[in-house]
TIVO-2410 file (N, C-alpha, C; in nm, 3 decimals):
# residues 122
REC num residu      c1      c2      c3 atome chaine
REC   1      M   0.082  -0.119   0.000     N      A
REC   1      M   0.000   0.000   0.000    CA      A
REC   1      M   0.087   0.126   0.000     C      A
REC   2      A   0.188   0.131   0.085     N      A
REC   2      A   0.275   0.248   0.092    CA      A
REC   2      A   0.353   0.269  -0.038     C      A
REC   3      P   0.406   0.163  -0.100     N      A
REC   3      P   0.477   0.186  -0.226    CA      A
REC   3      P   0.386   0.246  -0.334     C      A
REC   4      D   0.256   0.206  -0.333     N      A
REC   4      D   0.163   0.264  -0.430    CA      A
REC   4      D   0.146   0.413  -0.407     C      A
REC   5      I   0.136   0.452  -0.282     N      A
REC   5      I   0.117   0.594  -0.249    CA      A
REC   5      I   0.241   0.672  -0.291     C      A
REC   6      H   0.358   0.619  -0.260     N      A
REC   6      H   0.481   0.689  -0.299    CA      A
REC   6      H   0.495   0.695  -0.451     C      A
REC   7      K   0.451   0.591  -0.519     N      A
REC   7      K   0.457   0.589  -0.665    CA      A
REC   7      K   0.363   0.695  -0.723     C      A
REC   8      Q   0.243   0.705  -0.668     N      A
REC   8      Q   0.146   0.804  -0.715    CA      A
REC   8      Q   0.198   0.945  -0.691     C      A
REC   9      V   0.253   0.968  -0.574     N      A
REC   9      V   0.306   1.100  -0.541    CA      A
REC   9      V   0.425   1.135  -0.631     C      A
REC  10      A   0.510   1.039  -0.657     N      A
REC  10      A   0.625   1.063  -0.745    CA      A
REC  10      A   0.578   1.097  -0.886     C      A
REC  11      E   0.473   1.030  -0.932     N      A
REC  11      E   0.421   1.057  -1.066    CA      A
REC  11      E   0.365   1.199  -1.075     C      A
REC  12      I   0.288   1.240  -0.975     N      A
REC  12      I   0.232   1.374  -0.973    CA      A
REC  12      I   0.343   1.478  -0.958     C      A
REC  13      S   0.442   1.448  -0.876     N      A
REC  13      S   0.554   1.540  -0.857    CA      A
REC  13      S   0.631   1.561  -0.987     C      A
REC  14      A   0.650   1.454  -1.062     N      A
REC  14      A   0.719   1.466  -1.190    CA      A
REC  14      A   0.638   1.551  -1.288     C      A
REC  15      L   0.508   1.533  -1.288     N      A
REC  15      L   0.424   1.615  -1.376    CA      A
REC  15      L   0.424   1.762  -1.335     C      A
REC  16      L   0.423   1.789  -1.205     N      A
REC  16      L   0.431   1.928  -1.159    CA      A
REC  16      L   0.562   1.992  -1.202     C      A
REC  17      T   0.669   1.916  -1.196     N      A
REC  17      T   0.798   1.967  -1.240    CA      A
REC  17      T   0.801   1.989  -1.390     C      A
REC  18      Q   0.749   1.892  -1.463     N      A
REC  18      Q   0.753   1.899  -1.609    CA      A
REC  18      Q   0.658   2.005  -1.665     C      A
REC  19      K   0.536   2.007  -1.617     N      A
REC  19      K   0.433   2.093  -1.676    CA      A
REC  19      K   0.433   2.235  -1.621     C      A
REC  20      L   0.460   2.251  -1.491     N      A
REC  20      L   0.453   2.382  -1.429    CA      A
REC  20      L   0.590   2.437  -1.390     C      A
REC  21      G   0.693   2.355  -1.403     N      A
REC  21      G   0.827   2.400  -1.370    CA      A
REC  21      G   0.849   2.421  -1.221     C      A
REC  22      L   0.777   2.346  -1.139     N      A
REC  22      L   0.788   2.360  -0.994    CA      A
REC  22      L   0.883   2.255  -0.938     C      A
REC  23      R   0.992   2.303  -0.880     N      A
REC  23      R   1.088   2.212  -0.819    CA      A
REC  23      R   1.095   2.243  -0.670     C      A
REC  24      A   1.100   2.139  -0.591     N      A
REC  24      A   1.113   2.155  -0.446    CA      A
REC  24      A   1.171   2.026  -0.389     C      A
REC  25      R   1.218   2.034  -0.267     N      A
REC  25      R   1.278   1.917  -0.203    CA      A
REC  25      R   1.174   1.811  -0.170     C      A
REC  26      T   1.057   1.854  -0.125     N      A
REC  26      T   0.953   1.759  -0.088    CA      A
REC  26      T   0.828   1.785  -0.170     C      A
REC  27      F   0.740   1.685  -0.171     N      A
REC  27      F   0.614   1.700  -0.243    CA      A
REC  27      F   0.527   1.807  -0.178     C      A
REC  28      Q   0.530   1.815  -0.045     N      A
REC  28      Q   0.451   1.917   0.025    CA      A
REC  28      Q   0.495   2.057  -0.015     C      A
REC  29      A   0.624   2.079  -0.025     N      A
REC  29      A   0.674   2.210  -0.066    CA      A
REC  29      A   0.635   2.239  -0.211     C      A
REC  30      Q   0.637   2.138  -0.293     N      A
REC  30      Q   0.599   2.153  -0.433    CA      A
REC  30      Q   0.450   2.189  -0.444     C      A
REC  31      V   0.368   2.125  -0.363     N      A
REC  31      V   0.224   2.155  -0.363    CA      A
REC  31      V   0.202   2.297  -0.313     C      A
REC  32      H   0.278   2.339  -0.214     N      A
REC  32      H   0.265   2.475  -0.163    CA      A
REC  32      H   0.300   2.578  -0.272     C      A
REC  33      K   0.401   2.550  -0.350     N      A
REC  33      K   0.439   2.641  -0.459    CA      A
REC  33      K   0.335   2.642  -0.571     C      A
REC  34      A   0.266   2.530  -0.589     N      A
REC  34      A   0.172   2.516  -0.700    CA      A
REC  34      A   0.037   2.580  -0.672     C      A
REC  35      R   0.017   2.634  -0.555     N      A
REC  35      R  -0.115   2.682  -0.515    CA      A
REC  35      R  -0.175   2.781  -0.613     C      A
REC  36      R  -0.099   2.877  -0.662     N      A
REC  36      R  -0.159   2.980  -0.747    CA      A
REC  36      R  -0.182   2.933  -0.890     C      A
REC  37      F  -0.125   2.822  -0.928     N      A
REC  37      F  -0.140   2.772  -1.064    CA      A
REC  37      F  -0.257   2.675  -1.081     C      A
REC  38      L  -0.315   2.630  -0.971     N      A
REC  38      L  -0.412   2.521  -0.978    CA      A
REC  38      L  -0.548   2.564  -0.925     C      A
REC  39      P  -0.654   2.501  -0.975     N      A
REC  39      P  -0.787   2.527  -0.920    CA      A
REC  39      P  -0.799   2.477  -0.777     C      A
REC  40      R  -0.895   2.532  -0.705     N      A
REC  40      R  -0.910   2.502  -0.563    CA      A
REC  40      R  -0.932   2.353  -0.536     C      A
REC  41      A  -1.017   2.290  -0.615     N      A
REC  41      A  -1.046   2.147  -0.593    CA      A
REC  41      A  -0.921   2.062  -0.611     C      A
REC  42      L  -0.841   2.095  -0.711     N      A
REC  42      L  -0.718   2.021  -0.733    CA      A
REC  42      L  -0.616   2.046  -0.623     C      A
REC  43      R  -0.613   2.168  -0.572     N      A
REC  43      R  -0.524   2.197  -0.458    CA      A
REC  43      R  -0.559   2.109  -0.339     C      A
REC  44      R  -0.689   2.095  -0.312     N      A
REC  44      R  -0.732   2.010  -0.201    CA      A
REC  44      R  -0.688   1.866  -0.223     C      A
REC  45      D  -0.701   1.819  -0.347     N      A
REC  45      D  -0.659   1.683  -0.378    CA      A
REC  45      D  -0.509   1.665  -0.358     C      A
REC  46      L  -0.430   1.763  -0.402     N      A
REC  46      L  -0.285   1.752  -0.387    CA      A
REC  46      L  -0.244   1.760  -0.240     C      A
REC  47      I  -0.313   1.842  -0.163     N      A
REC  47      I  -0.284   1.850  -0.020    CA      A
REC  47      I  -0.314   1.716   0.046     C      A
REC  48      Y  -0.424   1.652   0.004     N      A
REC  48      Y  -0.457   1.521   0.059    CA      A
REC  48      Y  -0.350   1.418   0.021     C      A
REC  49      L  -0.301   1.424  -0.103     N      A
REC  49      L  -0.194   1.333  -0.144    CA      A
REC  49      L  -0.068   1.354  -0.059     C      A
REC  50      A  -0.035   1.480  -0.031     N      A
REC  50      A   0.083   1.509   0.050    CA      A
REC  50      A   0.065   1.458   0.193     C      A
REC  51      Q  -0.055   1.475   0.248     N      A
REC  51      Q  -0.080   1.424   0.383    CA      A
REC  51      Q  -0.075   1.272   0.386     C      A
REC  52      A  -0.131   1.209   0.283     N      A
REC  52      A  -0.130   1.063   0.276    CA      A
REC  52      A   0.012   1.011   0.264     C      A
REC  53      E   0.096   1.084   0.192     N      A
REC  53      E   0.235   1.040   0.178    CA      A
REC  53      E   0.305   1.041   0.314     C      A
REC  54      S   0.277   1.142   0.395     N      A
REC  54      S   0.342   1.147   0.526    CA      A
REC  54      S   0.288   1.038   0.619     C      A
REC  55      L   0.161   1.001   0.602     N      A
REC  55      L   0.103   0.895   0.684    CA      A
REC  55      L   0.144   0.756   0.637     C      A
REC  56      A   0.181   0.743   0.512     N      A
REC  56      A   0.208   0.611   0.454    CA      A
REC  56      A   0.330   0.543   0.514     C      A
REC  57      D   0.421   0.618   0.570     N      A
REC  57      D   0.543   0.558   0.624    CA      A
REC  57      D   0.521   0.491   0.759     C      A
REC  58      N   0.415   0.527   0.828     N      A
REC  58      N   0.387   0.469   0.958    CA      A
REC  58      N   0.276   0.364   0.945     C      A
REC  59      P   0.303   0.240   0.979     N      A
REC  59      P   0.203   0.132   0.960    CA      A
REC  59      P   0.072   0.155   1.035     C      A
REC  60      K   0.078   0.212   1.153     N      A
REC  60      K  -0.046   0.234   1.228    CA      A
REC  60      K  -0.126   0.351   1.172     C      A
REC  61      L  -0.057   0.454   1.130     N      A
REC  61      L  -0.127   0.570   1.073    CA      A
REC  61      L  -0.171   0.545   0.930     C      A
REC  62      Q  -0.114   0.445   0.868     N      A
REC  62      Q  -0.147   0.414   0.730    CA      A
REC  62      Q  -0.294   0.377   0.714     C      A
REC  63      R  -0.353   0.324   0.820     N      A
REC  63      R  -0.495   0.285   0.814    CA      A
REC  63      R  -0.587   0.405   0.808     C      A
REC  64      M  -0.538   0.523   0.838     N      A
REC  64      M  -0.620   0.643   0.834    CA      A
REC  64      M  -0.641   0.694   0.691     C      A
REC  65      I  -0.566   0.643   0.598     N      A
REC  65      I  -0.572   0.691   0.459    CA      A
REC  65      I  -0.696   0.633   0.392     C      A
REC  66      D  -0.774   0.721   0.332     N      A
REC  66      D  -0.893   0.682   0.257    CA      A
REC  66      D  -0.848   0.652   0.113     C      A
REC  67      M  -0.831   0.523   0.082     N      A
REC  67      M  -0.777   0.485  -0.048    CA      A
REC  67      M  -0.864   0.526  -0.167     C      A
REC  68      P  -0.997   0.515  -0.160     N      A
REC  68      P  -1.077   0.564  -0.274    CA      A
REC  68      P  -1.058   0.713  -0.298     C      A
REC  69      R  -1.051   0.790  -0.189     N      A
REC  69      R  -1.028   0.935  -0.205    CA      A
REC  69      R  -0.889   0.961  -0.261     C      A
REC  70      L  -0.792   0.884  -0.216     N      A
REC  70      L  -0.656   0.898  -0.264    CA      A
REC  70      L  -0.648   0.867  -0.414     C      A
REC  71      D  -0.713   0.759  -0.456     N      A
REC  71      D  -0.713   0.724  -0.598    CA      A
REC  71      D  -0.785   0.830  -0.681     C      A
REC  72      A  -0.896   0.883  -0.629     N      A
REC  72      A  -0.968   0.988  -0.700    CA      A
REC  72      A  -0.883   1.114  -0.712     C      A
REC  73      A  -0.813   1.149  -0.604     N      A
REC  73      A  -0.725   1.266  -0.607    CA      A
REC  73      A  -0.614   1.247  -0.709     C      A
REC  74      H  -0.559   1.127  -0.714     N      A
REC  74      H  -0.453   1.097  -0.811    CA      A
REC  74      H  -0.506   1.107  -0.953     C      A
REC  75      R  -0.623   1.050  -0.978     N      A
REC  75      R  -0.683   1.057  -1.113    CA      A
REC  75      R  -0.712   1.201  -1.153     C      A
REC  76      N  -0.768   1.281  -1.061     N      A
REC  76      N  -0.799   1.422  -1.091    CA      A
REC  76      N  -0.673   1.501  -1.123     C      A
REC  77      A  -0.569   1.479  -1.045     N      A
REC  77      A  -0.443   1.550  -1.068    CA      A
REC  77      A  -0.382   1.510  -1.203     C      A
REC  78      L  -0.384   1.381  -1.233     N      A
REC  78      L  -0.331   1.336  -1.362    CA      A
REC  78      L  -0.410   1.395  -1.478     C      A
REC  79      A  -0.541   1.394  -1.466     N      A
REC  79      A  -0.626   1.447  -1.574    CA      A
REC  79      A  -0.598   1.595  -1.597     C      A
REC  80      Y  -0.585   1.672  -1.490     N      A
REC  80      Y  -0.562   1.815  -1.506    CA      A
REC  80      Y  -0.421   1.843  -1.560     C      A
REC  81      L  -0.322   1.778  -1.503     N      A
REC  81      L  -0.184   1.806  -1.543    CA      A
REC  81      L  -0.153   1.755  -1.683     C      A
REC  82      D  -0.218   1.648  -1.725     N      A
REC  82      D  -0.195   1.597  -1.861    CA      A
REC  82      D  -0.249   1.691  -1.967     C      A
REC  83      Q  -0.353   1.767  -1.935     N      A
REC  83      Q  -0.413   1.854  -2.036    CA      A
REC  83      Q  -0.341   1.988  -2.051     C      A
REC  84      I  -0.244   2.016  -1.964     N      A
REC  84      I  -0.168   2.142  -1.974    CA      A
REC  84      I  -0.076   2.133  -2.094     C      A
REC  85      D  -0.083   2.234  -2.181     N      A
REC  85      D   0.000   2.240  -2.300    CA      A
REC  85      D   0.107   2.347  -2.278     C      A
REC  86      M   0.231   2.304  -2.264     N      A
REC  86      M   0.339   2.398  -2.235    CA      A
REC  86      M   0.363   2.496  -2.349     C      A
REC  87      K   0.348   2.451  -2.470     N      A
REC  87      K   0.368   2.539  -2.585    CA      A
REC  87      K   0.264   2.652  -2.582     C      A
REC  88      Q   0.141   2.617  -2.553     N      A
REC  88      Q   0.035   2.717  -2.545    CA      A
REC  88      Q   0.058   2.814  -2.428     C      A
REC  89      R   0.106   2.764  -2.315     N      A
REC  89      R   0.134   2.851  -2.200    CA      A
REC  89      R   0.245   2.950  -2.233     C      A
REC  90      R   0.349   2.905  -2.301     N      A
REC  90      R   0.458   2.995  -2.338    CA      A
REC  90      R   0.411   3.100  -2.437     C      A
REC  91      W   0.331   3.057  -2.534     N      A
REC  91      W   0.279   3.150  -2.635    CA      A
REC  91      W   0.190   3.255  -2.569     C      A
REC  92      T   0.106   3.215  -2.478     N      A
REC  92      T   0.018   3.308  -2.407    CA      A
REC  92      T   0.100   3.406  -2.323     C      A
REC  93      A   0.203   3.358  -2.257     N      A
REC  93      A   0.288   3.445  -2.177    CA      A
REC  93      A   0.360   3.547  -2.266     C      A
REC  94      A   0.409   3.504  -2.381     N      A
REC  94      A   0.475   3.596  -2.474    CA      A
REC  94      A   0.377   3.701  -2.526     C      A
REC  95      L   0.256   3.660  -2.557     N      A
REC  95      L   0.155   3.755  -2.603    CA      A
REC  95      L   0.119   3.854  -2.494     C      A
REC  96      N   0.111   3.807  -2.371     N      A
REC  96      N   0.081   3.898  -2.260    CA      A
REC  96      N   0.189   4.003  -2.242     C      A
REC  97      V   0.315   3.963  -2.255     N      A
REC  97      V   0.426   4.059  -2.244    CA      A
REC  97      V   0.421   4.159  -2.359     C      A
REC  98      A   0.398   4.109  -2.479     N      A
REC  98      A   0.391   4.198  -2.596    CA      A
REC  98      A   0.274   4.296  -2.583     C      A
REC  99      A   0.161   4.248  -2.537     N      A
REC  99      A   0.045   4.336  -2.520    CA      A
REC  99      A   0.070   4.441  -2.413     C      A
REC 100      S   0.139   4.402  -2.309     N      A
REC 100      S   0.171   4.496  -2.202    CA      A
REC 100      S   0.264   4.607  -2.253     C      A
REC 101      I   0.364   4.568  -2.329     N      A
REC 101      I   0.457   4.667  -2.387    CA      A
REC 101      I   0.385   4.758  -2.484     C      A
REC 102      A   0.300   4.701  -2.570     N      A
REC 102      A   0.225   4.781  -2.667    CA      A
REC 102      A   0.132   4.879  -2.596     C      A
REC 103      F   0.067   4.837  -2.490     N      A
REC 103      F  -0.021   4.925  -2.415    CA      A
REC 103      F   0.058   5.040  -2.353     C      A
REC 104      G   0.174   5.011  -2.298     N      A
REC 104      G   0.258   5.115  -2.240    CA      A
REC 104      G   0.303   5.216  -2.344     C      A
REC 105      L   0.342   5.167  -2.462     N      A
REC 105      L   0.383   5.259  -2.570    CA      A
REC 105      L   0.266   5.344  -2.617     C      A
REC 106      L   0.148   5.285  -2.630     N      A
REC 106      L   0.030   5.359  -2.672    CA      A
REC 106      L  -0.006   5.466  -2.570     C      A
REC 107      L  -0.003   5.433  -2.445     N      A
REC 107      L  -0.034   5.529  -2.339    CA      A
REC 107      L   0.068   5.642  -2.338     C      A
REC 108      T   0.195   5.611  -2.359     N      A
REC 108      T   0.299   5.713  -2.364    CA      A
REC 108      T   0.278   5.806  -2.483     C      A
REC 109      A   0.245   5.750  -2.599     N      A
REC 109      A   0.221   5.831  -2.719    CA      A
REC 109      A   0.101   5.924  -2.699     C      A
REC 110      I  -0.004   5.874  -2.639     N      A
REC 110      I  -0.122   5.957  -2.612    CA      A
REC 110      I  -0.086   6.069  -2.515     C      A
REC 111      L  -0.011   6.040  -2.413     N      A
REC 111      L   0.031   6.141  -2.316    CA      A
REC 111      L   0.117   6.248  -2.383     C      A
REC 112      V   0.209   6.208  -2.470     N      A
REC 112      V   0.295   6.304  -2.540    CA      A
REC 112      V   0.209   6.393  -2.630     C      A
REC 113      I   0.114   6.338  -2.700     N      A
REC 113      I   0.028   6.417  -2.789    CA      A
REC 113      I  -0.057   6.514  -2.708     C      A
REC 114      V  -0.110   6.474  -2.595     N      A
REC 114      V  -0.190   6.562  -2.510    CA      A
REC 114      V  -0.105   6.678  -2.460     C      A
REC 115      V   0.017   6.651  -2.418     N      A
REC 115      V   0.107   6.756  -2.370    CA      A
REC 115      V   0.140   6.853  -2.484     C      A
REC 116      L   0.167   6.799  -2.602     N      A
REC 116      L   0.199   6.887  -2.717    CA      A
REC 116      L   0.080   6.974  -2.755     C      A
REC 117      V  -0.042   6.920  -2.748     N      A
REC 117      V  -0.161   6.997  -2.780    CA      A
REC 117      V  -0.183   7.105  -2.674     C      A
REC 118      Q  -0.164   7.076  -2.548     N      A
REC 118      Q  -0.184   7.175  -2.442    CA      A
REC 118      Q  -0.083   7.288  -2.453     C      A
REC 119      R   0.035   7.260  -2.496     N      A
REC 119      R   0.138   7.364  -2.509    CA      A
REC 119      R   0.128   7.440  -2.641     C      A
REC 120      G   0.039   7.392  -2.729     N      A
REC 120      G   0.017   7.461  -2.854    CA      A
REC 120      G   0.122   7.430  -2.960     C      A
REC 121      L   0.194   7.323  -2.945     N      A
REC 121      L   0.297   7.287  -3.042    CA      A
REC 121      L   0.241   7.205  -3.157     C      A
REC 122      V   0.120   7.155  -3.144     N      A
REC 122      V   0.060   7.076  -3.253    CA      A
REC 122      V  -0.072   7.136  -3.291     C      A
***
């Protein structure tokens, strides 16, 4: 049972590293870093996976783990992380930067024209 939990956590951890670029020493730290990138329901699932991983090492506490919930959390995390397209994320980020720069230039040009009109130079 414990090796399955560690295997599931390792799989999700690898996907978080690959898809979101999140690296950390432990899975709990990785989940903490991933909070702003993930929907609330998935965050809850990942937190449950991290808690289950810490309980899995102790044989008496291992019985506290709800295996159906753990499997559902693992499936949900896999489904969400598999659908992330890194190429699309990079393209969107580049477009956001370009749009931000273009907006700044447009605002600066409008401000310069307003100042020139007020001073009577145009």
